[in-house]
C-alpha positions as CSV (number, residue, x, y, z in Angstrom):
1,M,-25.8,-72.5,119.7
2,E,-24.9,-74.7,123.3
3,Q,-21.7,-74.4,124.5
4,S,-19.9,-77.7,125.6
5,G,-18.4,-76.2,128.6
6,K,-15.0,-77.2,127.3
7,I,-12.4,-74.5,127.4
8,K,-10.8,-73.8,124.0
9,M,-8.6,-70.9,124.4
10,S,-7.3,-69.1,127.7
11,C,-5.5,-65.7,128.3
12,R,-3.8,-65.5,131.6
13,N,-2.3,-62.5,132.9
14,L,-1.9,-61.0,129.4
15,E,0.4,-58.1,129.0
16,K,1.3,-56.3,125.5
17,T,3.7,-53.2,125.2
18,F,5.2,-51.6,122.2
19,P,8.4,-49.5,122.1
20,T,7.9,-46.1,120.8
21,Q,10.2,-43.3,120.4
22,T,9.1,-41.7,123.6
23,G,9.3,-44.8,125.9
24,N,7.1,-48.1,125.9
25,F,3.4,-48.0,125.1
26,Q,1.1,-50.4,127.2
27,V,-1.6,-51.8,125.0
28,L,-3.2,-54.5,127.1
29,K,-2.7,-54.9,131.1
30,D,-3.3,-58.1,133.1
31,L,-6.0,-59.9,130.8
32,S,-7.5,-63.1,132.0
33,F,-10.4,-65.0,130.3
34,D,-11.4,-68.3,128.8
35,V,-13.2,-68.8,125.5
36,E,-15.7,-72.1,125.5
37,E,-16.0,-74.4,122.8
38,N,-18.7,-73.5,120.2
39,E,-19.1,-70.0,121.9
40,F,-19.2,-66.8,119.9
41,L,-17.2,-64.3,122.1
42,V,-17.3,-60.7,121.1
43,I,-14.4,-58.4,122.3
44,F,-16.1,-55.0,122.4
45,G,-14.7,-51.5,123.4
46,P,-13.7,-48.0,122.2
47,G,-11.7,-47.5,119.2
48,Q,-8.0,-48.1,119.3
49,C,-8.1,-49.7,122.8
50,G,-6.1,-52.9,121.7
51,K,-9.0,-55.2,120.6
52,T,-7.1,-56.1,117.1
53,T,-3.8,-56.6,118.9
54,L,-5.5,-59.0,121.4
55,L,-6.9,-60.9,118.3
56,Y,-3.7,-61.1,116.6
57,M,-1.9,-62.3,119.8
58,L,-4.7,-65.2,120.1
59,A,-3.9,-65.9,116.4
60,G,-0.2,-66.2,117.2
61,L,0.4,-63.3,114.9
62,E,1.6,-61.2,117.9
63,T,3.8,-62.3,120.9
64,C,3.0,-61.7,124.6
65,T,5.0,-59.1,126.4
66,G,3.9,-60.9,129.6
67,G,1.3,-63.7,130.7
68,E,0.3,-66.5,128.2
69,I,-2.4,-67.7,125.7
70,L,-3.4,-71.5,125.8
71,H,-5.2,-73.3,122.8
72,N,-6.4,-76.7,123.8
73,G,-4.1,-76.5,126.7
74,N,-1.0,-75.8,124.5
75,P,0.9,-72.2,124.7
76,V,0.3,-70.2,121.4
77,M,3.6,-69.2,119.9
78,E,3.3,-68.8,116.4
79,P,0.3,-68.9,113.7
80,D,-1.2,-72.3,113.2
81,P,-3.8,-73.4,110.7
82,S,-6.1,-74.4,113.5
83,R,-6.8,-70.8,114.3
84,A,-8.2,-69.0,111.0
85,V,-8.4,-65.1,110.9
86,V,-10.8,-63.0,108.8
87,Y,-9.6,-59.6,108.6
88,Q,-11.6,-56.4,107.9
89,T,-10.2,-56.1,104.5
90,M,-10.5,-59.3,102.8
91,A,-7.3,-60.5,101.5
92,L,-8.5,-62.7,98.8
93,F,-6.2,-64.1,96.0
94,P,-7.1,-61.9,93.2
95,W,-6.1,-64.4,90.6
96,M,-8.3,-67.2,91.9
97,T,-11.8,-67.8,91.4
98,V,-14.5,-67.9,94.3
99,W,-14.1,-71.7,94.0
100,N,-10.2,-71.7,94.2
101,N,-10.4,-69.1,97.0
102,V,-12.7,-71.2,99.0
103,G,-11.1,-74.5,98.3
104,F,-7.6,-73.3,99.0
105,G,-7.8,-74.8,102.6
106,P,-8.4,-78.4,101.8
107,K,-6.0,-78.2,98.8
108,M,-3.0,-77.3,101.4
109,R,-4.3,-79.9,103.8
110,K,-4.2,-82.3,100.8
111,I,-7.6,-83.4,101.5
112,D,-8.7,-85.8,98.7
113,K,-10.3,-84.3,95.7
114,E,-13.8,-85.6,95.8
115,T,-14.0,-84.6,99.6
116,S,-12.5,-81.3,98.8
117,K,-14.9,-80.5,96.2
118,K,-18.1,-81.6,98.5
119,Q,-16.5,-79.0,101.1
120,T,-15.9,-76.1,98.8
121,Q,-19.3,-76.4,97.3
122,R,-21.1,-76.8,100.8
123,F,-19.5,-73.5,102.1
124,I,-20.2,-71.6,98.8
125,D,-23.8,-72.6,99.3
126,L,-23.9,-71.7,103.1
127,V,-22.7,-68.2,102.4
128,G,-25.3,-67.6,99.4
129,L,-22.7,-67.6,96.5
130,T,-24.0,-70.5,94.4
131,G,-23.6,-69.5,91.0
132,F,-20.3,-67.4,91.6
133,E,-17.8,-70.2,91.7
134,K,-16.3,-68.9,88.7
135,S,-16.1,-65.3,89.5
136,Y,-13.2,-63.3,90.3
137,P,-12.9,-61.2,93.5
138,V,-12.5,-57.8,91.4
139,Q,-16.0,-58.9,90.0
140,L,-17.7,-59.2,93.7
141,S,-19.3,-56.6,95.8
142,G,-17.7,-55.7,99.1
143,G,-20.3,-58.1,100.9
144,M,-19.6,-60.9,98.6
145,K,-16.0,-60.6,99.0
146,Q,-16.3,-61.1,103.0
147,R,-18.6,-64.1,102.2
148,V,-16.0,-65.6,100.3
149,G,-13.6,-64.9,103.2
150,I,-16.1,-66.5,105.7
151,A,-16.5,-69.4,103.5
152,R,-12.7,-69.9,102.9
153,A,-12.1,-69.7,106.6
154,Y,-14.7,-72.2,107.4
155,C,-13.4,-74.5,104.7
156,S,-10.0,-74.8,106.2
157,D,-11.6,-76.4,109.1
158,P,-10.1,-74.3,111.9
159,D,-10.7,-75.3,115.5
160,V,-11.1,-71.4,116.4
161,L,-12.2,-68.5,114.1
162,L,-10.8,-65.2,114.9
163,M,-12.5,-62.2,113.2
164,D,-11.2,-58.7,113.1
165,E,-14.1,-56.2,112.4
166,P,-14.9,-58.0,109.2
167,F,-17.7,-56.0,108.4
168,G,-16.6,-52.5,109.6
169,H,-15.9,-51.0,106.0
170,L,-19.3,-52.2,104.6
171,E,-22.2,-49.7,104.1
172,A,-24.9,-50.2,106.8
173,Q,-27.4,-52.2,104.9
174,T,-24.6,-54.6,103.6
175,R,-23.4,-54.9,107.1
176,Y,-26.6,-55.8,108.5
177,M,-27.2,-58.5,105.8
178,M,-23.6,-60.1,106.7
179,Q,-24.3,-60.0,110.3
180,E,-27.3,-62.0,109.6
181,A,-25.4,-64.3,107.1
182,L,-22.6,-65.1,109.7
183,E,-25.2,-65.8,112.4
184,Q,-26.9,-68.3,110.2
185,I,-23.8,-70.1,109.4
186,W,-22.8,-70.0,112.8
187,Q,-25.8,-71.7,113.9
188,S,-25.6,-74.4,111.2
189,E,-21.7,-75.1,111.7
190,K,-20.5,-75.7,115.3
191,R,-17.3,-73.4,115.5
192,T,-15.8,-71.4,118.1
193,V,-15.7,-67.7,117.1
194,V,-13.9,-64.7,118.7
195,F,-15.2,-61.6,117.0
196,V,-13.8,-58.0,117.6
197,T,-16.0,-54.9,117.1
198,N,-16.9,-51.4,118.0
199,N,-20.2,-51.6,117.1
200,I,-22.8,-52.2,120.0
201,E,-25.4,-53.4,117.7
202,E,-23.3,-55.7,116.0
203,A,-22.0,-57.0,119.3
204,L,-25.5,-57.8,120.8
205,Y,-26.8,-59.1,117.7
206,L,-24.0,-62.0,117.4
207,A,-22.5,-62.7,120.8
208,D,-23.1,-65.2,123.3
209,R,-20.8,-63.5,125.7
210,I,-19.5,-59.9,125.4
211,I,-16.1,-58.7,126.8
212,L,-16.0,-55.0,127.4
213,M,-12.5,-53.5,127.4
214,T,-11.3,-50.2,128.7
215,D,-9.1,-47.5,127.2
216,C,-5.3,-48.2,127.0
217,P,-3.7,-49.7,128.8
218,S,-6.6,-52.0,128.1
219,R,-8.1,-54.3,130.8
220,I,-11.4,-56.0,131.0
221,K,-14.2,-53.7,132.4
222,E,-17.1,-55.9,132.3
223,E,-18.5,-59.3,131.0
224,Y,-22.0,-59.7,129.7
225,H,-23.6,-63.2,129.0
226,I,-26.5,-62.4,126.3
227,Q,-29.4,-64.5,126.8
228,L,-31.7,-63.0,124.1
229,P,-33.1,-65.5,121.6
230,R,-31.6,-65.9,118.2
231,P,-32.4,-64.8,115.6
232,R,-32.2,-61.3,117.5
233,N,-34.6,-58.4,117.0
234,L,-32.7,-55.0,117.0
235,V,-35.8,-53.1,118.3
236,D,-36.5,-55.5,121.0
237,E,-36.8,-53.8,124.5
238,E,-34.3,-55.9,126.1
239,F,-32.0,-55.3,123.3
240,L,-32.4,-51.8,123.3
241,R,-32.0,-51.8,127.2
242,L,-28.6,-53.9,127.0
243,R,-27.3,-51.6,124.1
244,K,-27.9,-48.5,126.6
245,E,-26.5,-50.4,129.8
246,I,-23.4,-51.4,127.7
247,T,-22.8,-48.1,125.9
248,E,-23.2,-46.1,129.3
249,R,-20.8,-48.6,131.1
250,M,-18.1,-48.4,128.2
251,N,-18.3,-44.4,128.4
252,S,-18.0,-44.2,132.3
253,K,-14.6,-43.2,133.7
254,D,-14.7,-46.0,136.6
């Protein structure tokens, strides 16, 4: 997907510290970066390095200890429907069908019924759940639940989609299928995405750009602009070279 060059979100000198019984623990230190419109940005790094904390700060679910976050030039102070979050464990409404879960956003935005109906069906079709409209979450596999969650997020018409390791708990084959599905959805539906993962293959498969984080207090260690053609081949020579390079850089001490 081509980026427009327009900046959707900006982090400026971002800091995050949590108080603990033994003193303050700094998670993020002096982070500055931009997210372009329609960009698929992946935040990548070792486990427990503050990636999820950063995503929650972008969403407005966590406050900044220092610095600021801007969305379309306005300070992020609290959660907003224009920034949708897809969590690792999908928090679907268990009492609602697939149709009602996906259509929840348009209903809350008081979209007229005919438009809401078309949008809901469109995104159910887009994630490959046609025929499961009347199913409940308990009747779905893990991958199908994540498809519902992605459809629900897209159907809410967010300006930015924030994804916190949404496939991290899925078994390997389902995870790969979900990566393929998400890439296809993103290609067909223009959206700015910030995606957190600690899986290098996932990062390289999905990203326009990868921001590599250090251990805590986490800073930006490196940025990689990924020029590989889509859809990507996980055994392509350049894919494998980048995987090796980024993994070695992540594990290096400097």
